[in-house]
MIVO-280458 format. One line per field, with one value per residue: residue number from 1; residue in three letters; x, y, z of N, C-alpha, C in turn. Coordinates in steps of 0.05 Angstrom, whole numbers, plus 5000, padded with zeros to 4 digits. Layout:
BEGIN
nr	[NUM|...]
rest	[ALA|...]
n.u	[X|...]
n.v	[Y|...]
n.w	[Z|...]
ca.u	[X|...]
ca.v	[Y|...]
ca.w	[Z|...]
c.u	[X|...]
c.v	[Y|...]
c.w	[Z|...]
This chain:
BEGIN
nr	[1|2|3|4|5|6|7|8|9|10|11|12|13|14|15|16|17|18|19|20|21|22|23|24|25|26|27|28|29|30|31|32|33|34|35|36|37|38|39|40|41|42|43|44|45|46|47|48|49|50|51|52|53|54|55|56|57|58|59|60|61|62|63|64|65|66|67|68|69|70|71|72|73|74|75|76|77|78|79|80|81|82|83|84|85|86|87|88|89|90|91|92|93|94|95|96|97|98|99|100|101|102|103|104|105|106|107|108|109|110|111|112|113|114|115|116|117|118|119|120|121|122|123|124|125|126|127]
rest	[MET|ILE|ARG|ARG|LEU|LEU|LEU|LEU|VAL|GLY|GLY|SER|ALA|ALA|PHE|TRP|LEU|LEU|VAL|GLY|LEU|PRO|ALA|ARG|HIS|PHE|GLY|GLY|GLY|ASP|ALA|ALA|VAL|VAL|TYR|LEU|GLY|THR|ALA|LEU|LEU|LEU|CYS|LEU|ILE|PRO|GLY|VAL|LEU|THR|LEU|LEU|TRP|GLY|GLU|MET|ALA|LEU|ARG|GLN|SER|PRO|ASP|GLN|GLN|LEU|ILE|MET|VAL|LEU|GLY|GLY|THR|GLY|ILE|ARG|MET|ALA|PHE|VAL|LEU|ALA|GLY|GLY|TRP|ALA|LEU|PHE|ALA|TRP|LEU|PRO|TYR|TYR|GLN|GLN|GLN|SER|PHE|LEU|ILE|TRP|LEU|VAL|VAL|GLY|TYR|LEU|PHE|THR|LEU|THR|LEU|ASP|LEU|SER|LEU|LEU|LEU|ALA|GLY|ARG|PRO|GLU|ALA|ARG|VAL]
n.u	[4762|4800|4829|4836|4869|4912|4922|4941|4987|5020|5018|5042|5094|5111|5120|5163|5198|5192|5212|5248|5293|5308|5316|5363|5400|5408|5426|5407|5430|5438|5403|5359|5334|5320|5300|5253|5231|5219|5181|5139|5124|5107|5064|5034|5010|4974|4939|4923|4885|4850|4830|4799|4766|4737|4717|4675|4645|4627|4577|4551|4508|4501|4526|4549|4598|4621|4644|4679|4711|4731|4755|4783|4819|4843|4874|4905|4935|4958|4988|5029|5052|5068|5097|5142|5154|5182|5224|5256|5268|5292|5332|5386|5408|5361|5354|5356|5339|5325|5291|5245|5228|5219|5177|5133|5132|5120|5067|5030|5024|5012|4958|4933|4926|4909|4848|4838|4827|4789|4745|4734|4716|4662|4593|4540|4502|4434|4380]
n.v	[5270|5279|5291|5240|5212|5258|5245|5193|5181|5216|5201|5156|5168|5205|5159|5130|5169|5168|5115|5092|5129|5114|5064|5059|5095|5057|5015|4983|5013|5043|5007|4991|5037|5047|4997|4998|5052|5029|4983|5019|5043|5003|4984|5027|5042|4999|5006|5065|5053|5016|5055|5089|5066|5040|5088|5099|5051|5045|5073|5054|4994|4941|4893|4908|4930|4887|4861|4901|4895|4844|4845|4885|4870|4824|4840|4884|4846|4815|4846|4861|4821|4795|4840|4840|4789|4798|4841|4812|4764|4782|4819|4837|4873|4865|4820|4806|4776|4815|4854|4823|4827|4893|4892|4867|4902|4946|4935|4921|4969|5007|4979|4988|5045|5054|5024|5053|5103|5089|5076|5117|5152|5136|5140|5161|5117|5099|5105]
n.w	[4952|4927|4971|5001|4964|4974|5026|5024|4998|5016|5073|5066|5044|5093|5123|5101|5115|5169|5187|5149|5154|5205|5211|5171|5195|5245|5225|5181|5136|5072|5039|5065|5065|5003|5001|5029|5004|4957|4965|4984|4944|4903|4934|4924|4889|4868|4917|4904|4862|4882|4922|4889|4871|4918|4928|4896|4896|4952|4949|4920|4919|4968|4951|4914|4943|4971|4931|4915|4962|4963|4913|4905|4951|4933|4877|4902|4925|4885|4850|4878|4903|4849|4826|4872|4866|4816|4814|4859|4835|4785|4792|4817|4859|4893|4914|4962|5033|5062|5034|5024|5077|5083|5039|5066|5109|5080|5052|5092|5114|5076|5069|5111|5114|5075|5070|5125|5102|5073|5097|5129|5093|5079|5067|5106|5143|5132|5166]
ca.u	[4763|4837|4841|4839|4890|4942|4933|4948|5015|5038|5020|5059|5121|5123|5120|5186|5212|5198|5214|5265|5318|5322|5319|5386|5421|5408|5447|5404|5443|5429|5393|5337|5309|5318|5272|5221|5215|5214|5158|5118|5115|5103|5035|5013|4997|4939|4928|4910|4867|4833|4817|4781|4744|4725|4699|4645|4631|4616|4565|4531|4494|4525|4540|4575|4616|4625|4656|4699|4733|4744|4768|4814|4844|4861|4882|4930|4955|4960|5004|5044|5065|5081|5126|5164|5178|5199|5244|5270|5282|5314|5350|5406|5405|5330|5352|5359|5317|5311|5274|5219|5212|5206|5156|5111|5120|5098|5051|5010|5025|4989|4929|4915|4921|4878|4828|4827|4819|4763|4725|4721|4692|4641|4573|4524|4483|4402|4357]
ca.v	[5243|5282|5294|5219|5205|5255|5227|5169|5186|5234|5186|5133|5181|5209|5129|5124|5177|5163|5091|5088|5139|5101|5041|5064|5094|5034|4983|4975|5023|5060|4983|4994|5064|5043|4980|5009|5057|5013|4974|5032|5054|4986|4978|5055|5037|4989|5025|5088|5045|5010|5076|5097|5041|5041|5115|5092|5026|5052|5092|5025|4969|4921|4867|4918|4941|4869|4856|4922|4889|4820|4848|4903|4858|4803|4863|4890|4821|4798|4866|4860|4794|4796|4860|4845|4771|4805|4854|4790|4745|4791|4849|4822|4892|4860|4797|4801|4768|4841|4873|4813|4840|4911|4891|4863|4914|4968|4926|4922|4998|5018|4966|4999|5068|5053|5022|5073|5131|5085|5076|5145|5170|5124|5153|5162|5098|5112|5082]
ca.w	[4944|4922|4998|5010|4952|4983|5047|5021|4987|5036|5092|5055|5042|5121|5140|5095|5124|5194|5183|5136|5158|5231|5198|5159|5215|5265|5212|5153|5115|5055|5030|5084|5056|4975|4998|5034|4991|4933|4969|4986|4912|4899|4939|4928|4848|4874|4937|4893|4854|4904|4935|4871|4861|4936|4939|4874|4909|4974|4942|4908|4935|4995|4939|4893|4967|4978|4908|4911|4983|4955|4887|4925|4960|4902|4857|4908|4935|4863|4844|4900|4894|4829|4827|4890|4855|4786|4829|4874|4811|4766|4797|4839|4891|4910|4919|4995|5046|5082|5023|5025|5094|5081|5024|5081|5125|5063|5041|5115|5124|5060|5065|5131|5113|5045|5091|5139|5085|5057|5126|5142|5080|5079|5080|5137|5148|5126|5178]
c.u	[4803|4845|4853|4870|4918|4938|4946|4981|5028|5038|5050|5097|5129|5124|5155|5195|5221|5205|5238|5288|5327|5329|5359|5404|5430|5418|5434|5414|5429|5407|5353|5312|5304|5296|5247|5211|5206|5185|5136|5106|5103|5070|5024|5002|4973|4926|4910|4884|4842|4813|4800|4759|4727|4704|4682|4637|4610|4582|4545|4518|4519|4540|4556|4600|4630|4655|4683|4728|4738|4758|4797|4828|4855|4876|4909|4947|4973|4993|5027|5063|5083|5104|5147|5175|5193|5224|5258|5281|5297|5339|5363|5409|5382|5338|5360|5330|5303|5283|5245|5203|5205|5178|5124|5103|5101|5079|5025|5010|4999|4963|4920|4910|4902|4853|4813|4811|4791|4740|4718|4709|4672|4618|4555|4508|4450|4394|4330]
c.v	[5252|5285|5263|5209|5224|5250|5207|5164|5205|5221|5164|5142|5193|5172|5117|5142|5171|5137|5083|5093|5125|5085|5040|5071|5072|5008|4977|4987|5037|5035|4993|5019|5052|5015|4984|5027|5049|4998|4989|5043|5020|4978|5004|5050|5023|4998|5048|5072|5027|5035|5088|5078|5032|5058|5108|5065|5033|5073|5069|5015|4950|4901|4882|4918|4908|4854|4878|4909|4864|4824|4857|4891|4840|4818|4871|4870|4820|4817|4868|4840|4793|4820|4851|4818|4778|4821|4836|4780|4757|4816|4843|4842|4879|4835|4787|4796|4794|4854|4861|4825|4865|4914|4881|4889|4949|4956|4929|4950|5015|5005|4985|5035|5068|5051|5034|5105|5122|5085|5103|5165|5153|5134|5145|5142|5111|5095|5080]
c.w	[4936|4951|5014|4996|4964|5010|5045|5013|5005|5067|5090|5058|5074|5130|5126|5107|5154|5201|5178|5143|5187|5225|5186|5177|5242|5252|5193|5126|5093|5036|5044|5071|5022|4983|5002|5020|4969|4941|4974|4957|4901|4899|4939|4894|4855|4899|4924|4878|4864|4922|4922|4874|4886|4942|4919|4886|4930|4967|4928|4925|4953|4976|4928|4917|4969|4953|4908|4934|4977|4925|4889|4928|4942|4891|4869|4921|4909|4854|4856|4899|4862|4821|4846|4871|4831|4803|4838|4853|4794|4769|4817|4868|4901|4918|4945|5003|5056|5054|5019|5049|5098|5060|5035|5093|5109|5063|5066|5124|5103|5063|5090|5126|5087|5065|5110|5126|5079|5074|5124|5122|5070|5084|5099|5125|5152|5139|5173]
């Protein structure tokens, strides 16, 4: 469990460096690094929570797994949308369209990484 959490956080940090630094160099400036870092942090909070919830749900019945998948997706999306909207609406630094693009990039990356880690850790199917 701890290993998957570390992979989620470490993978997001690696993504931030491997994508943010070249984006900064190729014209995004410091804002690209800040926007991507903010987006990843905003996406990591519900990502960690859904990974923990998913670990518990994968050992439950199939209907509990379905609730986790749908509920986790809804919680993650609501949290990221609300947080991104709040930053965009209230902080002038984040009132650039490029922040929203970086938010989508960060969301899709953390979603993919979170689900990959969750599926890799599911127990073997019993026949």
